[in-house]
N, CA, C, O and CB atoms as a CASP TS submission, in Angstrom:
PFRMAT TS
TARGET T0000
AUTHOR 0000-0000-0000
METHOD Language model
MODEL 1
PARENT N/A
ATOM      1  N   MET     1       0.836  -1.185   0.000  1.00  0.00           N
ATOM      2  CA  MET     1       0.000   0.000   0.000  1.00  0.00           C
ATOM      3  C   MET     1       0.875   1.241   0.000  1.00  0.00           C
ATOM      4  O   MET     1       1.941   1.288   0.614  1.00  0.00           O
ATOM      5  CB  MET     1      -0.948   0.002   1.209  1.00  0.00           C
ATOM      6  N   SER     2       0.391   2.221  -0.700  1.00  0.00           N
ATOM      7  CA  SER     2       1.144   3.463  -0.763  1.00  0.00           C
ATOM      8  C   SER     2       0.816   4.327   0.453  1.00  0.00           C
ATOM      9  O   SER     2      -0.198   4.137   1.124  1.00  0.00           O
ATOM     10  CB  SER     2       0.836   4.223  -2.071  1.00  0.00           C
ATOM     11  N   MET     3       1.691   5.261   0.706  1.00  0.00           N
ATOM     12  CA  MET     3       1.497   6.173   1.823  1.00  0.00           C
ATOM     13  C   MET     3       0.239   7.023   1.625  1.00  0.00           C
ATOM     14  O   MET     3      -0.451   7.355   2.589  1.00  0.00           O
ATOM     15  CB  MET     3       2.725   7.072   1.993  1.00  0.00           C
ATOM     16  N   ARG     4      -0.049   7.366   0.387  1.00  0.00           N
ATOM     17  CA  ARG     4      -1.238   8.173   0.083  1.00  0.00           C
ATOM     18  C   ARG     4      -2.516   7.410   0.431  1.00  0.00           C
ATOM     19  O   ARG     4      -3.473   7.988   0.946  1.00  0.00           O
ATOM     20  CB  ARG     4      -1.250   8.576  -1.407  1.00  0.00           C
ATOM     21  N   HIS     5      -2.521   6.110   0.145  1.00  0.00           N
ATOM     22  CA  HIS     5      -3.678   5.274   0.449  1.00  0.00           C
ATOM     23  C   HIS     5      -3.900   5.200   1.966  1.00  0.00           C
ATOM     24  O   HIS     5      -5.037   5.272   2.432  1.00  0.00           O
ATOM     25  CB  HIS     5      -3.488   3.856  -0.141  1.00  0.00           C
ATOM     26  N   ILE     6      -2.838   5.059   2.716  1.00  0.00           N
ATOM     27  CA  ILE     6      -2.931   5.003   4.174  1.00  0.00           C
ATOM     28  C   ILE     6      -3.430   6.331   4.730  1.00  0.00           C
ATOM     29  O   ILE     6      -4.265   6.346   5.634  1.00  0.00           O
ATOM     30  CB  ILE     6      -1.568   4.648   4.789  1.00  0.00           C
ATOM     31  N   MET     7      -2.928   7.447   4.199  1.00  0.00           N
ATOM     32  CA  MET     7      -3.381   8.764   4.663  1.00  0.00           C
ATOM     33  C   MET     7      -4.865   8.970   4.366  1.00  0.00           C
ATOM     34  O   MET     7      -5.578   9.546   5.187  1.00  0.00           O
ATOM     35  CB  MET     7      -2.551   9.882   4.003  1.00  0.00           C
ATOM     36  N   ASN     8      -5.337   8.515   3.219  1.00  0.00           N
ATOM     37  CA  ASN     8      -6.761   8.626   2.899  1.00  0.00           C
ATOM     38  C   ASN     8      -7.607   7.824   3.883  1.00  0.00           C
ATOM     39  O   ASN     8      -8.672   8.280   4.301  1.00  0.00           O
ATOM     40  CB  ASN     8      -7.027   8.150   1.465  1.00  0.00           C
ATOM     41  N   ASN     9      -7.148   6.650   4.248  1.00  0.00           N
ATOM     42  CA  ASN     9      -7.871   5.831   5.223  1.00  0.00           C
ATOM     43  C   ASN     9      -7.908   6.511   6.588  1.00  0.00           C
ATOM     44  O   ASN     9      -8.947   6.521   7.248  1.00  0.00           O
ATOM     45  CB  ASN     9      -7.224   4.444   5.342  1.00  0.00           C
ATOM     46  N   VAL    10      -6.790   7.075   7.013  1.00  0.00           N
ATOM     47  CA  VAL    10      -6.733   7.759   8.305  1.00  0.00           C
ATOM     48  C   VAL    10      -7.643   8.983   8.296  1.00  0.00           C
ATOM     49  O   VAL    10      -8.380   9.217   9.254  1.00  0.00           O
ATOM     50  CB  VAL    10      -5.284   8.170   8.641  1.00  0.00           C
ATOM     51  N   GLU    11      -7.594   9.759   7.222  1.00  0.00           N
ATOM     52  CA  GLU    11      -8.420  10.962   7.139  1.00  0.00           C
ATOM     53  C   GLU    11      -9.906  10.632   7.127  1.00  0.00           C
ATOM     54  O   GLU    11     -10.712  11.410   7.636  1.00  0.00           O
ATOM     55  CB  GLU    11      -8.061  11.759   5.898  1.00  0.00           C
ATOM     56  N   SER    12     -10.277   9.512   6.564  1.00  0.00           N
ATOM     57  CA  SER    12     -11.692   9.156   6.536  1.00  0.00           C
ATOM     58  C   SER    12     -12.161   8.577   7.873  1.00  0.00           C
ATOM     59  O   SER    12     -13.352   8.640   8.176  1.00  0.00           O
ATOM     60  CB  SER    12     -11.956   8.156   5.416  1.00  0.00           C
ATOM     61  N   ALA    13     -11.269   8.024   8.668  1.00  0.00           N
ATOM     62  CA  ALA    13     -11.648   7.418   9.942  1.00  0.00           C
ATOM     63  C   ALA    13     -11.641   8.406  11.109  1.00  0.00           C
ATOM     64  O   ALA    13     -12.399   8.229  12.062  1.00  0.00           O
ATOM     65  CB  ALA    13     -10.722   6.275  10.250  1.00  0.00           C
ATOM     66  N   LEU    14     -10.814   9.427  11.056  1.00  0.00           N
ATOM     67  CA  LEU    14     -10.674  10.346  12.192  1.00  0.00           C
ATOM     68  C   LEU    14     -11.984  10.989  12.649  1.00  0.00           C
ATOM     69  O   LEU    14     -12.230  11.031  13.854  1.00  0.00           O
ATOM     70  CB  LEU    14      -9.706  11.424  11.836  1.00  0.00           C
ATOM     71  N   PRO    15     -12.834  11.489  11.757  1.00  0.00           N
ATOM     72  CA  PRO    15     -14.067  12.128  12.234  1.00  0.00           C
ATOM     73  C   PRO    15     -15.018  11.186  12.974  1.00  0.00           C
ATOM     74  O   PRO    15     -15.905  11.650  13.691  1.00  0.00           O
ATOM     75  CB  PRO    15     -14.791  12.733  11.073  1.00  0.00           C
ATOM     76  N   TYR    16     -14.849   9.890  12.815  1.00  0.00           N
ATOM     77  CA  TYR    16     -15.701   8.929  13.521  1.00  0.00           C
ATOM     78  C   TYR    16     -15.029   8.367  14.771  1.00  0.00           C
ATOM     79  O   TYR    16     -15.692   8.104  15.774  1.00  0.00           O
ATOM     80  CB  TYR    16     -16.081   7.791  12.592  1.00  0.00           C
ATOM     81  N   VAL    17     -13.722   8.187  14.704  1.00  0.00           N
ATOM     82  CA  VAL    17     -13.004   7.536  15.796  1.00  0.00           C
ATOM     83  C   VAL    17     -12.808   8.476  16.991  1.00  0.00           C
ATOM     84  O   VAL    17     -13.039   8.072  18.131  1.00  0.00           O
ATOM     85  CB  VAL    17     -11.650   7.034  15.303  1.00  0.00           C
ATOM     86  N   PHE    18     -12.393   9.704  16.753  1.00  0.00           N
ATOM     87  CA  PHE    18     -12.116  10.614  17.864  1.00  0.00           C
ATOM     88  C   PHE    18     -13.355  10.924  18.702  1.00  0.00           C
ATOM     89  O   PHE    18     -13.260  10.878  19.929  1.00  0.00           O
ATOM     90  CB  PHE    18     -11.534  11.901  17.334  1.00  0.00           C
ATOM     91  N   PRO    19     -14.521  11.239  18.108  1.00  0.00           N
ATOM     92  CA  PRO    19     -15.698  11.438  18.966  1.00  0.00           C
ATOM     93  C   PRO    19     -16.101  10.185  19.740  1.00  0.00           C
ATOM     94  O   PRO    19     -16.569  10.283  20.875  1.00  0.00           O
ATOM     95  CB  PRO    19     -16.864  11.898  18.128  1.00  0.00           C
ATOM     96  N   ALA    20     -15.925   9.013  19.138  1.00  0.00           N
ATOM     97  CA  ALA    20     -16.245   7.773  19.852  1.00  0.00           C
ATOM     98  C   ALA    20     -15.309   7.586  21.040  1.00  0.00           C
ATOM     99  O   ALA    20     -15.745   7.172  22.114  1.00  0.00           O
ATOM    100  CB  ALA    20     -16.152   6.559  18.905  1.00  0.00           C
ATOM    101  N   ILE    21     -14.038   7.885  20.857  1.00  0.00           N
ATOM    102  CA  ILE    21     -13.073   7.789  21.961  1.00  0.00           C
ATOM    103  C   ILE    21     -13.405   8.817  23.034  1.00  0.00           C
ATOM    104  O   ILE    21     -13.306   8.523  24.225  1.00  0.00           O
ATOM    105  CB  ILE    21     -11.624   7.995  21.448  1.00  0.00           C
ATOM    106  N   GLY    22     -13.798  10.021  22.623  1.00  0.00           N
ATOM    107  CA  GLY    22     -14.176  11.048  23.595  1.00  0.00           C
ATOM    108  C   GLY    22     -15.380  10.637  24.417  1.00  0.00           C
ATOM    109  O   GLY    22     -15.402  10.842  25.631  1.00  0.00           O
ATOM    110  N   GLY    23     -16.389  10.057  23.769  1.00  0.00           N
ATOM    111  CA  GLY    23     -17.552   9.568  24.505  1.00  0.00           C
ATOM    112  C   GLY    23     -17.201   8.428  25.435  1.00  0.00           C
ATOM    113  O   GLY    23     -17.707   8.358  26.556  1.00  0.00           O
ATOM    114  N   LEU    24     -16.337   7.532  24.980  1.00  0.00           N
ATOM    115  CA  LEU    24     -15.899   6.414  25.815  1.00  0.00           C
ATOM    116  C   LEU    24     -15.132   6.907  27.040  1.00  0.00           C
ATOM    117  O   LEU    24     -15.334   6.407  28.146  1.00  0.00           O
ATOM    118  CB  LEU    24     -15.026   5.453  25.002  1.00  0.00           C
ATOM    119  N   LEU    25     -14.264   7.877  26.844  1.00  0.00           N
ATOM    120  CA  LEU    25     -13.528   8.438  27.983  1.00  0.00           C
ATOM    121  C   LEU    25     -14.472   9.122  28.968  1.00  0.00           C
ATOM    122  O   LEU    25     -14.258   9.062  30.178  1.00  0.00           O
ATOM    123  CB  LEU    25     -12.468   9.435  27.497  1.00  0.00           C
ATOM    124  N   ALA    26     -15.514   9.770  28.455  1.00  0.00           N
ATOM    125  CA  ALA    26     -16.499  10.390  29.348  1.00  0.00           C
ATOM    126  C   ALA    26     -17.239   9.335  30.165  1.00  0.00           C
ATOM    127  O   ALA    26     -17.509   9.549  31.346  1.00  0.00           O
ATOM    128  CB  ALA    26     -17.503  11.228  28.541  1.00  0.00           C
ATOM    129  N   VAL    27     -17.568   8.206  29.555  1.00  0.00           N
ATOM    130  CA  VAL    27     -18.220   7.113  30.283  1.00  0.00           C
ATOM    131  C   VAL    27     -17.297   6.602  31.382  1.00  0.00           C
ATOM    132  O   VAL    27     -17.741   6.344  32.501  1.00  0.00           O
ATOM    133  CB  VAL    27     -18.605   5.960  29.320  1.00  0.00           C
ATOM    134  N   VAL    28     -16.024   6.457  31.066  1.00  0.00           N
ATOM    135  CA  VAL    28     -15.058   5.981  32.064  1.00  0.00           C
ATOM    136  C   VAL    28     -14.949   6.971  33.217  1.00  0.00           C
ATOM    137  O   VAL    28     -14.925   6.569  34.381  1.00  0.00           O
ATOM    138  CB  VAL    28     -13.673   5.761  31.421  1.00  0.00           C
ATOM    139  N   VAL    29     -14.882   8.268  32.901  1.00  0.00           N
ATOM    140  CA  VAL    29     -14.763   9.286  33.958  1.00  0.00           C
ATOM    141  C   VAL    29     -16.009   9.292  34.832  1.00  0.00           C
ATOM    142  O   VAL    29     -15.896   9.368  36.056  1.00  0.00           O
ATOM    143  CB  VAL    29     -14.536  10.688  33.346  1.00  0.00           C
ATOM    144  N   VAL    30     -17.186   9.214  34.238  1.00  0.00           N
ATOM    145  CA  VAL    30     -18.427   9.206  35.013  1.00  0.00           C
ATOM    146  C   VAL    30     -18.490   7.969  35.910  1.00  0.00           C
ATOM    147  O   VAL    30     -18.918   8.065  37.060  1.00  0.00           O
ATOM    148  CB  VAL    30     -19.653   9.251  34.074  1.00  0.00           C
ATOM    149  N   ASN    31     -18.075   6.822  35.406  1.00  0.00           N
ATOM    150  CA  ASN    31     -18.136   5.597  36.196  1.00  0.00           C
ATOM    151  C   ASN    31     -17.040   5.510  37.245  1.00  0.00           C
ATOM    152  O   ASN    31     -17.201   4.801  38.238  1.00  0.00           O
ATOM    153  CB  ASN    31     -18.056   4.407  35.292  1.00  0.00           C
ATOM    154  N   MET    32     -15.938   6.205  37.054  1.00  0.00           N
ATOM    155  CA  MET    32     -14.855   6.168  38.037  1.00  0.00           C
ATOM    156  C   MET    32     -15.148   7.069  39.240  1.00  0.00           C
ATOM    157  O   MET    32     -14.521   6.920  40.289  1.00  0.00           O
ATOM    158  CB  MET    32     -13.540   6.586  37.383  1.00  0.00           C
ATOM    159  N   ARG    33     -16.078   7.987  39.098  1.00  0.00           N
ATOM    160  CA  ARG    33     -16.410   8.904  40.182  1.00  0.00           C
ATOM    161  C   ARG    33     -17.890   8.776  40.542  1.00  0.00           C
ATOM    162  O   ARG    33     -18.675   9.679  40.253  1.00  0.00           O
ATOM    163  CB  ARG    33     -16.073  10.359  39.787  1.00  0.00           C
ATOM    164  N   PRO    34     -18.278   7.666  41.170  1.00  0.00           N
ATOM    165  CA  PRO    34     -19.708   7.457  41.435  1.00  0.00           C
ATOM    166  C   PRO    34     -20.283   8.419  42.472  1.00  0.00           C
ATOM    167  O   PRO    34     -21.480   8.705  42.437  1.00  0.00           O
ATOM    168  CB  PRO    34     -19.935   6.043  41.895  1.00  0.00           C
ATOM    169  N   MET    35     -19.487   8.908  43.366  1.00  0.00           N
ATOM    170  CA  MET    35     -19.996   9.801  44.415  1.00  0.00           C
ATOM    171  C   MET    35     -19.980  11.272  44.003  1.00  0.00           C
ATOM    172  O   MET    35     -20.423  12.128  44.768  1.00  0.00           O
ATOM    173  CB  MET    35     -19.181   9.626  45.679  1.00  0.00           C
ATOM    174  N   ALA    36     -19.490  11.570  42.837  1.00  0.00           N
ATOM    175  CA  ALA    36     -19.384  12.962  42.417  1.00  0.00           C
ATOM    176  C   ALA    36     -20.696  13.505  41.845  1.00  0.00           C
ATOM    177  O   ALA    36     -20.781  14.687  41.513  1.00  0.00           O
ATOM    178  CB  ALA    36     -18.282  13.102  41.390  1.00  0.00           C
ATOM    179  N   GLN    37     -21.722  12.650  41.725  1.00  0.00           N
ATOM    180  CA  GLN    37     -23.021  13.056  41.181  1.00  0.00           C
ATOM    181  C   GLN    37     -22.881  13.679  39.794  1.00  0.00           C
ATOM    182  O   GLN    37     -23.519  14.687  39.488  1.00  0.00           O
ATOM    183  CB  GLN    37     -23.704  14.043  42.126  1.00  0.00           C
ATOM    184  N   MET    38     -22.043  13.070  38.963  1.00  0.00           N
ATOM    185  CA  MET    38     -21.842  13.555  37.605  1.00  0.00           C
ATOM    186  C   MET    38     -22.969  13.036  36.724  1.00  0.00           C
ATOM    187  O   MET    38     -23.250  11.838  36.715  1.00  0.00           O
ATOM    188  CB  MET    38     -20.459  13.117  37.053  1.00  0.00           C
ATOM    189  N   ASN    39     -23.606  13.922  35.991  1.00  0.00           N
ATOM    190  CA  ASN    39     -24.712  13.542  35.128  1.00  0.00           C
ATOM    191  C   ASN    39     -24.155  13.044  33.795  1.00  0.00           C
ATOM    192  O   ASN    39     -23.548  13.820  33.057  1.00  0.00           O
ATOM    193  CB  ASN    39     -25.687  14.734  34.915  1.00  0.00           C
ATOM    194  N   PRO    40     -24.350  11.759  33.474  1.00  0.00           N
ATOM    195  CA  PRO    40     -23.804  11.244  32.213  1.00  0.00           C
ATOM    196  C   PRO    40     -24.448  11.878  30.982  1.00  0.00           C
ATOM    197  O   PRO    40     -23.843  11.895  29.909  1.00  0.00           O
ATOM    198  CB  PRO    40     -23.980   9.744  32.155  1.00  0.00           C
ATOM    199  N   MET    41     -25.666  12.397  31.124  1.00  0.00           N
ATOM    200  CA  MET    41     -26.332  13.044  29.991  1.00  0.00           C
ATOM    201  C   MET    41     -25.675  14.367  29.627  1.00  0.00           C
ATOM    202  O   MET    41     -25.941  14.916  28.558  1.00  0.00           O
ATOM    203  CB  MET    41     -27.801  13.271  30.305  1.00  0.00           C
ATOM    204  N   ILE    42     -24.829  14.878  30.495  1.00  0.00           N
ATOM    205  CA  ILE    42     -24.069  16.095  30.197  1.00  0.00           C
ATOM    206  C   ILE    42     -22.656  15.732  29.777  1.00  0.00           C
ATOM    207  O   ILE    42     -22.160  16.250  28.777  1.00  0.00           O
ATOM    208  CB  ILE    42     -24.041  17.040  31.418  1.00  0.00           C
ATOM    209  N   TRP    43     -22.000  14.855  30.520  1.00  0.00           N
ATOM    210  CA  TRP    43     -20.581  14.594  30.305  1.00  0.00           C
ATOM    211  C   TRP    43     -20.283  13.777  29.059  1.00  0.00           C
ATOM    212  O   TRP    43     -19.251  13.988  28.423  1.00  0.00           O
ATOM    213  CB  TRP    43     -20.024  13.894  31.487  1.00  0.00           C
ATOM    214  N   ILE    44     -21.158  12.853  28.694  1.00  0.00           N
ATOM    215  CA  ILE    44     -20.906  12.058  27.489  1.00  0.00           C
ATOM    216  C   ILE    44     -20.969  12.923  26.231  1.00  0.00           C
ATOM    217  O   ILE    44     -20.068  12.822  25.399  1.00  0.00           O
ATOM    218  CB  ILE    44     -21.919  10.910  27.388  1.00  0.00           C
ATOM    219  N   PRO    45     -21.996  13.775  26.050  1.00  0.00           N
ATOM    220  CA  PRO    45     -21.957  14.677  24.875  1.00  0.00           C
ATOM    221  C   PRO    45     -20.784  15.645  24.893  1.00  0.00           C
ATOM    222  O   PRO    45     -20.265  16.007  23.837  1.00  0.00           O
ATOM    223  CB  PRO    45     -23.241  15.470  24.794  1.00  0.00           C
ATOM    224  N   VAL    46     -20.358  16.071  26.087  1.00  0.00           N
ATOM    225  CA  VAL    46     -19.171  16.936  26.166  1.00  0.00           C
ATOM    226  C   VAL    46     -17.943  16.181  25.678  1.00  0.00           C
ATOM    227  O   VAL    46     -17.121  16.746  24.957  1.00  0.00           O
ATOM    228  CB  VAL    46     -18.950  17.441  27.615  1.00  0.00           C
ATOM    229  N   GLY    47     -17.803  14.912  26.057  1.00  0.00           N
ATOM    230  CA  GLY    47     -16.686  14.103  25.579  1.00  0.00           C
ATOM    231  C   GLY    47     -16.734  13.901  24.077  1.00  0.00           C
ATOM    232  O   GLY    47     -15.703  13.937  23.404  1.00  0.00           O
ATOM    233  N   ILE    48     -17.939  13.686  23.548  1.00  0.00           N
ATOM    234  CA  ILE    48     -18.085  13.528  22.093  1.00  0.00           C
ATOM    235  C   ILE    48     -17.712  14.818  21.382  1.00  0.00           C
ATOM    236  O   ILE    48     -17.024  14.793  20.362  1.00  0.00           O
ATOM    237  CB  ILE    48     -19.529  13.116  21.726  1.00  0.00           C
ATOM    238  N   PHE    49     -18.165  15.948  21.919  1.00  0.00           N
ATOM    239  CA  PHE    49     -17.849  17.244  21.309  1.00  0.00           C
ATOM    240  C   PHE    49     -16.350  17.520  21.348  1.00  0.00           C
ATOM    241  O   PHE    49     -15.787  18.008  20.368  1.00  0.00           O
ATOM    242  CB  PHE    49     -18.607  18.370  22.021  1.00  0.00           C
ATOM    243  N   LEU    50     -15.701  17.217  22.462  1.00  0.00           N
ATOM    244  CA  LEU    50     -14.253  17.419  22.550  1.00  0.00           C
ATOM    245  C   LEU    50     -13.512  16.490  21.592  1.00  0.00           C
ATOM    246  O   LEU    50     -12.489  16.872  21.024  1.00  0.00           O
ATOM    247  CB  LEU    50     -13.765  17.190  23.988  1.00  0.00           C
ATOM    248  N   GLY    51     -14.021  15.282  21.412  1.00  0.00           N
ATOM    249  CA  GLY    51     -13.436  14.373  20.422  1.00  0.00           C
ATOM    250  C   GLY    51     -13.601  14.902  19.009  1.00  0.00           C
ATOM    251  O   GLY    51     -12.700  14.764  18.181  1.00  0.00           O
ATOM    252  N   TRP    52     -14.749  15.509  18.730  1.00  0.00           N
ATOM    253  CA  TRP    52     -14.986  16.108  17.419  1.00  0.00           C
ATOM    254  C   TRP    52     -14.020  17.270  17.169  1.00  0.00           C
ATOM    255  O   TRP    52     -13.485  17.413  16.069  1.00  0.00           O
ATOM    256  CB  TRP    52     -16.442  16.593  17.308  1.00  0.00           C
ATOM    257  N   ILE    53     -13.800  18.098  18.200  1.00  0.00           N
ATOM    258  CA  ILE    53     -12.845  19.204  18.074  1.00  0.00           C
ATOM    259  C   ILE    53     -11.437  18.663  17.838  1.00  0.00           C
ATOM    260  O   ILE    53     -10.696  19.205  17.018  1.00  0.00           O
ATOM    261  CB  ILE    53     -12.872  20.097  19.339  1.00  0.00           C
ATOM    262  N   ALA    54     -11.064  17.600  18.550  1.00  0.00           N
ATOM    263  CA  ALA    54      -9.742  17.000  18.357  1.00  0.00           C
ATOM    264  C   ALA    54      -9.601  16.441  16.950  1.00  0.00           C
ATOM    265  O   ALA    54      -8.536  16.549  16.342  1.00  0.00           O
ATOM    266  CB  ALA    54      -9.497  15.894  19.388  1.00  0.00           C
ATOM    267  N   ALA    55     -10.669  15.845  16.429  1.00  0.00           N
ATOM    268  CA  ALA    55     -10.620  15.315  15.063  1.00  0.00           C
ATOM    269  C   ALA    55     -10.449  16.436  14.048  1.00  0.00           C
ATOM    270  O   ALA    55      -9.681  16.301  13.096  1.00  0.00           O
ATOM    271  CB  ALA    55     -11.891  14.515  14.751  1.00  0.00           C
ATOM    272  N   ARG    56     -11.159  17.537  14.247  1.00  0.00           N
ATOM    273  CA  ARG    56     -11.015  18.678  13.336  1.00  0.00           C
ATOM    274  C   ARG    56      -9.590  19.218  13.378  1.00  0.00           C
ATOM    275  O   ARG    56      -9.018  19.548  12.339  1.00  0.00           O
ATOM    276  CB  ARG    56     -12.018  19.794  13.698  1.00  0.00           C
ATOM    277  N   GLY    57      -9.016  19.309  14.575  1.00  0.00           N
ATOM    278  CA  GLY    57      -7.637  19.773  14.696  1.00  0.00           C
ATOM    279  C   GLY    57      -6.653  18.821  14.041  1.00  0.00           C
ATOM    280  O   GLY    57      -5.700  19.253  13.392  1.00  0.00           O
ATOM    281  N   ALA    58      -6.880  17.532  14.210  1.00  0.00           N
ATOM    282  CA  ALA    58      -5.987  16.545  13.592  1.00  0.00           C
ATOM    283  C   ALA    58      -6.087  16.598  12.068  1.00  0.00           C
ATOM    284  O   ALA    58      -5.076  16.474  11.376  1.00  0.00           O
ATOM    285  CB  ALA    58      -6.321  15.127  14.096  1.00  0.00           C
ATOM    286  N   LEU    59      -7.294  16.779  11.545  1.00  0.00           N
ATOM    287  CA  LEU    59      -7.453  16.881  10.095  1.00  0.00           C
ATOM    288  C   LEU    59      -6.796  18.142   9.543  1.00  0.00           C
ATOM    289  O   LEU    59      -6.205  18.114   8.463  1.00  0.00           O
ATOM    290  CB  LEU    59      -8.931  16.864   9.725  1.00  0.00           C
ATOM    291  N   ARG    60      -6.894  19.233  10.270  1.00  0.00           N
ATOM    292  CA  ARG    60      -6.220  20.454   9.836  1.00  0.00           C
ATOM    293  C   ARG    60      -4.707  20.289   9.859  1.00  0.00           C
ATOM    294  O   ARG    60      -4.003  20.788   8.981  1.00  0.00           O
ATOM    295  CB  ARG    60      -6.631  21.628  10.718  1.00  0.00           C
ATOM    296  N   MET    61      -4.216  19.584  10.873  1.00  0.00           N
ATOM    297  CA  MET    61      -2.776  19.328  10.957  1.00  0.00           C
ATOM    298  C   MET    61      -2.319  18.452   9.801  1.00  0.00           C
ATOM    299  O   MET    61      -1.260  18.692   9.221  1.00  0.00           O
ATOM    300  CB  MET    61      -2.420  18.665  12.296  1.00  0.00           C
ATOM    301  N   LEU    62      -3.115  17.431   9.459  1.00  0.00           N
ATOM    302  CA  LEU    62      -2.760  16.573   8.328  1.00  0.00           C
ATOM    303  C   LEU    62      -2.794  17.351   7.013  1.00  0.00           C
ATOM    304  O   LEU    62      -1.949  17.139   6.143  1.00  0.00           O
ATOM    305  CB  LEU    62      -3.710  15.370   8.254  1.00  0.00           C
ATOM    306  N   ASP    63      -3.766  18.245   6.868  1.00  0.00           N
ATOM    307  CA  ASP    63      -3.802  19.088   5.655  1.00  0.00           C
ATOM    308  C   ASP    63      -2.597  20.000   5.596  1.00  0.00           C
ATOM    309  O   ASP    63      -2.043  20.239   4.523  1.00  0.00           O
ATOM    310  CB  ASP    63      -5.090  19.927   5.610  1.00  0.00           C
ATOM    311  N   TRP    64      -2.189  20.512   6.751  1.00  0.00           N
ATOM    312  CA  TRP    64      -1.033  21.411   6.803  1.00  0.00           C
ATOM    313  C   TRP    64       0.258  20.669   6.435  1.00  0.00           C
ATOM    314  O   TRP    64       1.147  21.233   5.799  1.00  0.00           O
ATOM    315  CB  TRP    64      -0.904  22.036   8.208  1.00  0.00           C
ATOM    316  N   LEU    65       0.348  19.400   6.843  1.00  0.00           N
ATOM    317  CA  LEU    65       1.541  18.604   6.568  1.00  0.00           C
ATOM    318  C   LEU    65       1.621  18.131   5.123  1.00  0.00           C
ATOM    319  O   LEU    65       2.693  17.759   4.645  1.00  0.00           O
ATOM    320  CB  LEU    65       1.581  17.417   7.484  1.00  0.00           C
ATOM    321  N   ARG    66       0.509  18.144   4.442  1.00  0.00           N
ATOM    322  CA  ARG    66       0.458  17.663   3.059  1.00  0.00           C
ATOM    323  C   ARG    66       1.151  18.590   2.129  1.00  0.00           C
ATOM    324  O   ARG    66       1.201  18.334   0.926  1.00  0.00           O
ATOM    325  CB  ARG    66      -0.952  17.475   2.609  1.00  0.00           C
TER
END
């Protein structure tokens, strides 16, 4: 496989993978602090949104490196 093919695969996966990882990390944080009264209906979307922002930043960085 060429490097270009690998970069295309990475660029197409980032917008889906980073928000999923952000949501997963939010679930872990909410479950690790049971006494903190953290509302998962707030923290999970925040994790997804932060993952989306990270994906946008990573895509911009990849475009800049191209």
